[in-house]
C-alpha positions, 0 to 999 in steps of 0.5 A: 299727388296734385301737381309738379311744383313750378319754378327752380329759382335762385336764393334771395336775401330780402328783408321786410314786413309781413302783412299783419305788421311786426318783426319777420321771423325765419326758420332754418336747420343745420342742414337746410336753407333758411326759409322766410316764415311768412309768404306774402302775396300782394293782390288786387282784390279783397276776398269776399266769401269764405264758404266755397259753394257760395262763390266762384271768385278767383281770389277766394279760390286762391285762398281755398287752395290753401285750406280745402281740397277737391275730389280731383285736381284738374291741371290747367297747365297740362291740357286739363289732365285730371289727377288724384286729390281726395279720390285715388281713382274713378270711373264711369261705369256707364253713361250715367254712373260715375264712381269715385274711390277715396283715399283712406288716410285723409282727415280734416283739420279738426281731426275728423276722418274724411269719408264718403259721407262727407263727399255725399254731404258736400255734393247734396248741399251744393245741389240745394236749390237755395241761393242762401245755401249754394250758388253753384247748384246750376252746374249740377242739374244733371245729377239725380243722386249721390250716395256712399257705396261704402266708407270710401266709395261714392257713386253719382247718378246723372239723368243723362250723359255729360261731357263736363260733369267730372271737371266740375268736381275739380272746382273749389266751390265743390271742395269737400266740407266736413259733415260733422262740422255742420252738425256741431251746434257750437261751430258757427262757421263750419265751412272753414273746416277743410283738409288742406295744408293750411287753416284760416287764421285772420281776415282784417278787412281792407288789409289782409287775410292770413292762413297758418300751417295746419298742425297735422296735415294728412299729406305732410309727408308727400306734399308738406306746407313749408311757410309757417303762414301765407298772407294775401295782402290787399293792395288795390293799386298796381303801383302800390303792389310794385313798390311793396315788392321792391321794398320787401313788404310782399314777396309776390306781386300779382298784376304789376303795372305795365308802366313799372315792368322795366324797373322791376325787370332791372331789379336784381332781386326780382323776377318778372314772369310773363306768359299768355293769359286766358282771363277775359275782360269784358263790358256787359249789358243788362239785356232785360231792360231799356235801353239795352234790351235793344239789340241794335243798340248793343251792336252800335256800342260794340262797334264804338269800342276801340279795343286796341287802344284799351290794350295799349293804354291798360296793358302797354300792348301786353294782351289780345283783343277778341270777339268770342265770349269764350276764354282764349285757349278753351276747347272750341274757341273761335279766334277773331278771324274764325268768327262769322260777322261781328261788330269790330271797331268802326265809328261810322258803322256804330253811328249807323247802327245807333240810328237803326236802334232809333236814337239820335246822337246826344239824346241817350245817356247811360250808366256804366258800373265799374269797380274802383280798382285797376283795370276797371277804373282805367277802362271806364273813361276810355269807353266813355270817350268812345261812346261820346264819339257816336253820340252816347253820353256815359255816366260812370258809377264806381263801387267796390267789386263786392257791391258791383256783383250784388248790383249786377246779380239784382239787375240794377245795372245798365252796363258793367265791366267785369272779367271771366275765366274758365278751365276745362268746362266751356259749359261754365261760360255758357251756363254761368254767364248766360243761362236763364236764371243762373245766379251769375247771369249778370246779363239777365239774359233769358234766351231759349236758343242759348239754353238749348245749345248750352244743354247740347254742348254739355250732353252731346256724345258725338264730339264733332257735333258737339264742336259744331254746336259750341261754335254755332253758339259762339257766333250767335253770341257775336250777333246777340251781343250780351257783352262786348269781349274786350281783351285777354291780358298776358299773365304777368307776375313779379316775385322775390327770386327766392320763391319756390314751389308755386303753381302758376296758372295762365288764368289766375287759378294759382296754388300757393299751398306749397310755395315759400321763399328761401332767403 
């Protein structure tokens, strides 16, 4: 239905604890392999939201891949090909009408059928211009109407042509939710009801979140869940994750420390998987207030940051620095040698730009907000030292990632460290990071040209002209400097050699819903 499952891996006998503690159990049959009952994935970030449309964070979306389904699946490993999920087919009947034809055998994990009414309910709720109901309404502004033509047909009407709207429906914030669950006065958390192969079991803050196999998954015959439970264990220190993998406490280590890779690669029970990544780490500015409402100052800071040294220290060289705000590999992406101008590492130029900005060395002190975990806690002191070299004093303010997002959304920060990844939609970067008043516009940017060009990239039918607009906008950001793009790390995952059935994505949009470990 959705994807070809990755990795034909060898068998491995491993013993260890699962995240909730206790004795490990296995399942087996007289004809089949022995399978570890609980797949445990060590991650560097804790979940922070269980309502799909109230977030767009990678760790949350990895969880929703277990419990919820979207109307379509966009395969990031195969040229962003659109594949069936809840819809079995779709077509644009003209430039402003998109029709989805739904499968007729789907039900939610509470037993109620999934029909066109649930799709209409979900999308209309997502369109609600109320941040307490939906934080993704800004991606759906072209939609004028969503209606059910019958129980299994949905028609979406837009105000104008859109290049990227259909890809939006492949994002987990728009996973289909149950209308009946929301109408049930006894259901206090209706957003937990999905149609996926797993159901939410337990979230122990600071430790783990666990999901159990759904007892009656509608697509079990074609794409069965295998592991009885899947746990994401929150191990914020990279070294913790590597040790936990080696001692059998976890089965998958996301982002192992580069300093330990040589040891993991020598372990006969572990596979280290590496590929080019797409997730961009950057340092952003709050451009709406002093001192970083000063464009020359932002340019000076950009020239002062030594990206190659950051890559060497943080990634042991396993990554690429870049200048564009778009994720590497995205449509229309401009590589470093294609960008017009730019503010690459140049200490003397940085000092000159600082003077043009109206500051003398030593008279400016700024605050950099950084998360307490890797890689942010390692990047922050490097930037602090870089800026000290040109006469800017930096105070580092550390906080957990959830608090950091709130601080940035409220505009309390001056500088901040964060990351971003997109799939097929470049509009996801232009709009969600930079569009005026968008909830995730942590730069607090309001720029009429940016808004105008973002709209053009979304709606221009002439693809050559659209490409021109997108590349012009990238060059504009290079000069505007609302952020300093730092690097794109290689994707590195270490795992038990018995792992099978995992869908691994270069940007981190992994799907573990059919993954398991053979013992």
